[in-house]
C-alpha positions in Angstrom: 141.3 126.2 116.6 138.4 128.7 116.4 135.6 128.3 113.8 135.8 130.4 110.7 134.0 133.8 110.9 131.6 134.7 108.1 131.9 138.3 106.9 128.3 139.1 106.1 126.8 137.5 109.2 129.5 139.1 111.4 128.6 142.6 110.3 125.7 144.4 112.1 122.5 144.4 109.9 122.6 148.0 108.9 126.3 147.8 107.9 125.7 144.5 106.0 122.9 146.2 104.1 125.1 149.1 103.1 127.8 146.8 101.9 125.4 144.6 100.0 124.3 147.6 98.0 127.7 147.3 96.3 127.5 143.6 95.6 126.8 141.9 92.3 126.4 138.2 91.6 129.1 136.3 89.7 129.8 132.7 89.0 132.9 130.6 88.3 133.0 127.3 86.5 134.5 124.3 88.1 138.3 124.2 87.8 138.5 127.9 86.8 141.3 130.0 88.2 139.9 132.9 90.0 143.2 134.7 90.8 146.9 134.0 91.2 149.3 135.1 93.9 151.0 138.3 92.9 148.0 139.5 90.7 146.2 142.8 91.3 143.8 142.6 94.2 141.0 145.0 93.2 138.0 143.1 94.3 136.8 140.4 96.7 134.0 137.9 97.0 131.7 136.2 99.5 131.0 132.7 98.4 127.2 131.9 98.1 127.6 128.3 96.9 130.2 125.9 95.8 133.8 125.4 96.9 137.0 127.4 96.4 140.5 126.2 97.1 143.1 128.7 98.3 146.6 127.6 97.3 150.2 128.6 97.7 152.9 128.0 95.1 155.6 126.0 96.9 157.7 125.1 93.8 157.4 126.2 90.2 155.6 122.9 89.5 153.5 122.5 92.7 150.7 124.3 94.5 149.6 123.3 98.0 146.0 123.8 98.9 146.0 125.7 102.2 142.3 126.2 102.7 138.9 125.3 101.3 136.2 127.9 101.3 132.5 127.4 101.0 129.2 129.2 101.5 129.5 132.4 103.5 133.3 132.6 103.3 135.3 135.6 102.3 137.4 135.1 99.3 140.2 137.7 99.1 141.5 140.2 101.6 144.6 141.5 99.8 142.4 144.4 98.4 142.5 146.0 101.9 146.3 146.1 102.4 149.1 147.7 100.2 150.6 146.7 97.8 147.1 145.3 96.8 148.3 142.0 95.3 147.0 138.6 96.1 148.9 136.6 98.7 147.5 133.3 97.6 145.9 131.8 94.5 142.3 130.7 94.3 140.5 128.1 92.1 136.9 127.0 91.9 136.9 123.4 93.2 133.3 123.1 92.0 130.9 125.5 90.3 130.8 128.7 92.4 128.3 131.4 92.9 129.4 134.5 94.8 128.8 138.1 95.6 131.6 140.3 94.1 132.6 143.6 95.5 134.7 146.3 93.9 137.5 147.2 96.3 137.6 150.9 95.4 133.9 151.2 96.0 134.1 149.4 99.3 137.1 151.5 100.5 135.2 154.7 99.5 132.2 153.5 101.6 134.5 152.8 104.5 135.8 156.4 104.3 132.2 157.7 104.2 131.1 155.4 107.1 134.1 155.0 109.4 132.1 152.6 111.8 131.5 150.3 108.9 135.1 150.6 107.9 136.3 149.7 111.4 133.9 146.8 111.6 135.0 145.5 108.2 138.7 145.8 109.1 138.2 144.0 112.4 136.3 141.1 110.8 138.8 140.7 107.9 141.6 140.8 110.4 140.0 138.0 112.4 139.4 136.0 109.2 143.0 136.6 108.2 144.4 135.4 111.5 142.3 132.2 111.2 143.4 131.6 107.6 147.1 132.2 108.4 146.9 129.6 111.2 145.3 127.1 108.8 148.0 127.9 106.2 150.7 127.4 108.7 149.3 124.1 109.8 148.9 122.9 106.1 152.4 123.9 105.2 153.9 122.3 108.3 152.0 119.1 107.5 153.2 119.3 103.8 156.8 119.8 105.0 156.6 116.9 107.4 155.3 114.5 104.8 157.8 115.6 102.1 160.8 116.2 104.3 163.9 114.2 103.3 164.8 111.7 106.0 
């Protein structure tokens, strides 16, 4: 499996600087719920420090952690694709500091700067492919462990 790509380091410097003009710093306390699957995806984050667990609700009572994110990782991609709702949930595993980006502002910047938009979509698509492979592996592992014999 390939190593996870980091959004900010994957963007060319000039594009990264333009994107960072839209960032503001936020923090999440340990064990705080950042978002739930099905909620409105109107922002995204790049983790600066701490750890975030991405999870999938597999039964009404059980969530399965499908990925752990840390420094440099993109948190949230659903803001880029209709219907703009979160595909997974996210929880701060530890205290988290992150850059937060408003989706509407970033999408407007992508219209203004199509090369930045194309770069951003390609990088997010690569991150998405990597995460979906991780998710598939985790869910297969979970199913194998909990499968009735």
